[in-house]
C-alpha positions as a Markdown table, in Angstrom:
| # | Residue | x | y | z |
|---|---|---|---|---|
| 1 | Leu | 0.2 | 0.0 | 0.0 |
| 2 | Phe | 2.8 | 2.3 | 1.0 |
| 3 | Asp | 4.6 | 1.9 | -2.4 |
| 4 | Arg | 1.7 | 2.2 | -4.4 |
| 5 | Glu | 0.6 | 5.6 | -2.8 |
| 6 | Cys | 4.2 | 6.9 | -3.3 |
| 7 | Arg | 4.3 | 6.0 | -6.9 |
| 8 | Ala | 0.8 | 7.2 | -7.7 |
| 9 | Ala | 1.7 | 10.7 | -5.8 |
| 10 | His | 5.0 | 10.8 | -7.8 |
| 11 | Asn | 3.3 | 10.0 | -11.1 |
| 12 | Asp | 0.3 | 12.4 | -10.7 |
| 13 | Ser | 2.5 | 15.4 | -9.3 |
| 14 | Ala | 5.0 | 17.2 | -11.2 |
| 15 | Gly | 6.7 | 18.4 | -8.3 |
| 16 | Ala | 6.4 | 15.4 | -6.0 |
| 17 | Gly | 9.4 | 15.3 | -3.7 |
| 18 | Ala | 10.2 | 19.0 | -4.2 |
| 19 | Gly | 11.3 | 20.5 | -0.7 |
| 20 | Leu | 12.4 | 17.1 | 0.7 |
| 21 | Pro | 15.7 | 17.0 | 2.6 |
| 22 | Trp | 17.5 | 14.3 | 0.6 |
| 23 | Glu | 18.5 | 13.7 | -3.1 |
| 24 | Asp | 16.5 | 11.6 | -5.6 |
| 25 | Asp | 18.8 | 8.7 | -5.0 |
| 26 | Asp | 18.7 | 4.8 | -4.9 |
| 27 | Thr | 17.5 | 5.1 | -1.0 |
| 28 | Leu | 14.5 | 3.6 | 0.5 |
| 29 | Arg | 13.0 | 5.4 | 3.1 |
| 30 | Ala | 10.5 | 5.1 | 5.5 |
| 31 | Val | 9.7 | 8.5 | 7.5 |
| 32 | Leu | 7.1 | 9.9 | 9.4 |
| 33 | Phe | 4.6 | 12.8 | 8.5 |
| 34 | Val | 2.5 | 14.8 | 10.5 |
| 35 | Gly | -0.1 | 16.4 | 8.2 |
| 36 | Gln | 2.4 | 17.5 | 5.3 |
| 37 | Arg | 5.0 | 18.2 | 7.6 |
| 38 | Leu | 8.2 | 15.8 | 7.4 |
| 39 | Ile | 9.2 | 15.2 | 11.0 |
| 40 | Gln | 13.1 | 15.1 | 11.5 |
| 41 | Arg | 14.4 | 12.4 | 13.7 |
| 42 | Glu | 15.9 | 14.7 | 16.3 |
| 43 | Asp | 12.5 | 16.2 | 16.6 |
| 44 | Leu | 10.8 | 13.0 | 17.9 |
| 45 | Asp | 10.3 | 12.9 | 21.6 |
| 46 | Leu | 10.7 | 9.5 | 23.7 |
| 47 | Ala | 7.3 | 8.5 | 23.4 |
| 48 | Ser | 7.1 | 8.9 | 19.3 |
| 49 | Lys | 10.4 | 7.0 | 19.2 |
| 50 | Lys | 8.7 | 4.2 | 20.9 |
| 51 | Ala | 5.7 | 4.2 | 18.7 |
| 52 | Cys | 8.0 | 4.3 | 15.6 |
| 53 | Asn | 9.8 | 1.2 | 17.0 |
| 54 | Ala | 6.4 | -0.8 | 16.9 |
| 55 | Val | 6.6 | -0.4 | 13.1 |
| 56 | Thr | 8.4 | -2.7 | 11.0 |
| 57 | Leu | 9.5 | -1.7 | 7.2 |
| 58 | Glu | 9.7 | -5.4 | 5.4 |
| 59 | Tyr | 11.3 | -5.2 | 2.1 |
| 60 | Cys | 11.7 | -8.0 | -0.3 |
| 61 | Gly | 14.3 | -7.9 | -3.1 |
| 62 | Asn | 17.4 | -5.9 | -3.4 |
| 63 | Val | 17.9 | -2.2 | -2.8 |
| 64 | Gly | 20.6 | 0.3 | -2.7 |
| 65 | Asn | 20.2 | 1.8 | 0.9 |
| 66 | Ile | 17.8 | 2.0 | 3.5 |
| 67 | Asp | 16.7 | 4.9 | 5.9 |
| 68 | Ser | 13.9 | 3.9 | 8.3 |
| 69 | Tyr | 12.7 | 5.7 | 11.5 |
| 70 | Phe | 11.3 | 2.3 | 12.0 |
| 71 | Asn | 12.4 | -1.5 | 12.2 |
| 72 | Val | 13.9 | -2.8 | 9.3 |
| 73 | Ser | 13.5 | -6.6 | 7.9 |
| 74 | Cys | 14.8 | -7.0 | 4.5 |
| 75 | Glu | 16.8 | -9.1 | 2.2 |
| 76 | Lys | 19.9 | -7.9 | 0.4 |
| 77 | Val | 20.9 | -4.3 | 0.5 |
| 78 | Asp | 23.8 | -3.1 | -1.7 |
| 79 | Gly | 24.5 | -0.2 | 0.5 |
| 80 | Asn | 23.9 | 1.2 | 4.0 |
| 81 | Ile | 20.9 | 0.8 | 6.6 |
| 82 | Lys | 20.0 | 3.5 | 9.1 |
| 83 | Ala | 17.2 | 2.4 | 11.2 |
| 84 | Gly | 15.4 | 3.7 | 14.3 |
| 85 | Gly | 14.5 | 0.1 | 15.9 |
| 86 | Tyr | 15.9 | -3.1 | 15.1 |
| 87 | Val | 17.4 | -4.5 | 11.7 |
| 88 | Glu | 16.9 | -8.1 | 10.5 |
| 89 | Cys | 18.3 | -8.6 | 7.2 |
| 90 | Gly | 20.7 | -10.8 | 4.7 |
| 91 | Glu | 23.6 | -9.7 | 3.1 |
| 92 | Val | 24.5 | -5.8 | 3.7 |
| 93 | Gly | 27.3 | -4.4 | 1.5 |
| 94 | Gly | 27.6 | -1.3 | 3.5 |
| 95 | Ser | 27.2 | -0.2 | 7.0 |
| 96 | Ile | 24.4 | -0.6 | 9.3 |
| 97 | Thr | 23.4 | 1.9 | 12.2 |
| 98 | Ala | 20.3 | 1.0 | 14.4 |
| 99 | Gly | 18.8 | 2.1 | 17.4 |
| 100 | Gly | 17.7 | -1.5 | 18.3 |
| 101 | Tyr | 19.5 | -5.0 | 17.8 |
| 102 | Val | 21.0 | -6.2 | 14.4 |
| 103 | Glu | 20.9 | -9.8 | 12.9 |
| 104 | Cys | 22.0 | -10.2 | 9.6 |
| 105 | Glu | 24.4 | -11.9 | 7.3 |
| 106 | Ser | 27.6 | -10.6 | 6.3 |
| 107 | Val | 28.1 | -6.8 | 6.4 |
| 108 | Gly | 30.7 | -5.0 | 4.3 |
| 109 | Gly | 31.1 | -2.1 | 6.5 |
| 110 | Phe | 30.5 | -1.1 | 10.0 |
| 111 | Val | 27.8 | -2.2 | 12.7 |
| 112 | Asn | 26.7 | 0.3 | 15.3 |
| 113 | Ala | 23.7 | -0.7 | 17.3 |
| 114 | Gly | 21.9 | 0.1 | 20.5 |
| 115 | Gly | 21.2 | -3.3 | 21.5 |
| 116 | Tyr | 22.7 | -6.8 | 20.4 |
| 117 | Val | 24.6 | -7.8 | 17.3 |
| 118 | Ala | 24.6 | -11.2 | 16.0 |
| 119 | Cys | 25.9 | -11.4 | 12.2 |
| 120 | Glu | 28.4 | -13.4 | 10.2 |
| 121 | Asp | 31.4 | -11.7 | 8.8 |
| 122 | Val | 31.7 | -7.8 | 9.7 |
| 123 | Glu | 34.6 | -6.1 | 7.6 |
| 124 | Gly | 34.5 | -2.9 | 9.7 |
| 125 | Asn | 33.8 | -2.2 | 13.5 |
| 126 | Val | 31.1 | -3.3 | 15.7 |
| 127 | Thr | 29.8 | -1.5 | 18.6 |
| 128 | Ala | 26.9 | -2.6 | 20.4 |
| 129 | Gly | 25.1 | -1.7 | 23.6 |
| 130 | Gly | 24.3 | -5.3 | 24.3 |
| 131 | Tyr | 26.6 | -8.5 | 23.2 |
| 132 | Val | 28.3 | -9.3 | 20.1 |
| 133 | Glu | 28.3 | -12.6 | 18.6 |
| 134 | Cys | 29.8 | -12.5 | 14.9 |
| 135 | Asn | 32.0 | -14.7 | 12.9 |
| 136 | Asp | 35.3 | -12.7 | 11.9 |
| 137 | Val | 35.5 | -9.0 | 12.4 |
| 138 | Gly | 37.7 | -6.7 | 10.2 |
| 139 | Gly | 38.0 | -3.8 | 12.8 |
| 140 | Ser | 37.3 | -3.3 | 16.7 |
| 141 | Val | 34.8 | -4.6 | 18.8 |
| 142 | Asn | 33.1 | -2.6 | 21.7 |
| 143 | Ala | 30.3 | -4.4 | 23.6 |
| 144 | Gly | 28.3 | -3.6 | 26.5 |
| 145 | Gly | 27.8 | -7.3 | 27.1 |
| 146 | His | 29.9 | -10.5 | 26.3 |
| 147 | Val | 31.7 | -10.9 | 22.8 |
| 148 | Asp | 31.8 | -14.3 | 21.2 |
| 149 | Cys | 33.6 | -13.9 | 18.0 |
| 150 | Gly | 36.0 | -15.6 | 15.3 |
| 151 | Asp | 39.3 | -13.4 | 14.5 |
| 152 | Val | 39.0 | -9.7 | 15.1 |
| 153 | Gly | 41.4 | -7.4 | 13.4 |
| 154 | Gly | 41.5 | -4.5 | 16.0 |
| 155 | Asp | 40.8 | -4.1 | 20.0 |
| 156 | Val | 38.0 | -5.9 | 21.7 |
| 157 | Thr | 36.3 | -4.3 | 24.5 |
| 158 | Ala | 33.7 | -5.7 | 26.6 |
| 159 | Lys | 31.6 | -5.3 | 29.6 |
| 160 | Ala | 31.4 | -8.9 | 30.4 |
| 161 | Asn | 33.5 | -12.2 | 29.0 |
| 162 | Val | 35.3 | -12.2 | 25.7 |
| 163 | Asp | 35.5 | -15.3 | 23.6 |
| 164 | Cys | 37.5 | -15.0 | 20.4 |
| 165 | Gly | 39.8 | -16.3 | 17.9 |
| 166 | Asp | 42.9 | -14.5 | 17.0 |
| 167 | Val | 42.9 | -10.8 | 17.9 |
| 168 | Gly | 45.0 | -7.8 | 16.2 |
| 169 | Gly | 44.9 | -5.3 | 19.3 |
| 170 | Asn | 44.3 | -5.3 | 22.7 |
| 171 | Val | 41.6 | -6.8 | 24.7 |
| 172 | Lys | 39.8 | -5.2 | 27.8 |
| 173 | Ala | 37.3 | -7.1 | 29.5 |
| 174 | Ala | 35.3 | -7.1 | 33.0 |
| 175 | Gly | 35.0 | -10.9 | 32.6 |
| 176 | Ser | 36.7 | -13.8 | 31.4 |
| 177 | Val | 39.0 | -13.8 | 28.5 |
| 178 | Asp | 39.6 | -17.0 | 26.2 |
| 179 | Cys | 41.1 | -16.0 | 22.7 |
| 180 | Gly | 43.6 | -17.1 | 20.4 |
| 181 | Asp | 46.8 | -15.2 | 19.8 |
| 182 | Val | 46.4 | -11.7 | 21.0 |
| 183 | Glu | 48.8 | -9.1 | 19.4 |
| 184 | Gly | 48.2 | -6.3 | 22.2 |
| 185 | Arg | 47.6 | -6.7 | 25.8 |
| 186 | Ile | 44.8 | -8.2 | 27.9 |
| 187 | Ile | 43.5 | -5.9 | 30.3 |
| 188 | Lys | 40.8 | -7.2 | 33.2 |
| 189 | Glu | 38.6 | -4.6 | 34.6 |
């Protein structure tokens, strides 16, 4: 329904999209309007953010980028995903920024999540408010909970236990540390 309405509005109006704060690009956007006024993310109060998290954008197929105030559930994304809530997806060619948790296949960039992160390989850094469970991570990992990963190219910081393969930097943990070779230091908090 949303897609049909947008397509109809675009086809029926010569100036559809005029005045919107983004380019006409390959990004699928799910935003919030009050009347004809676009509500910016920074304008949302806590109650509105919670209401947005009750909505999920489900998209089947491939898309360049996704920018959503809401949760996102999708298949393959060639570019980046930015979501106000959680992200559940297949492979992502770019990076993911989410207000909630992230569950996905491989990620070509970084992952930054307010909740936990559970992915296959991540080429960049992983930052999570909760735990991190991934295969290999090309960059560093910073978790508010435990970390359970394969090899990590950079540092690992966790507020709980760390269980990893080889680590290319330091390991800083509030709990136990069980890793392969650690190129840096192991720091217990």
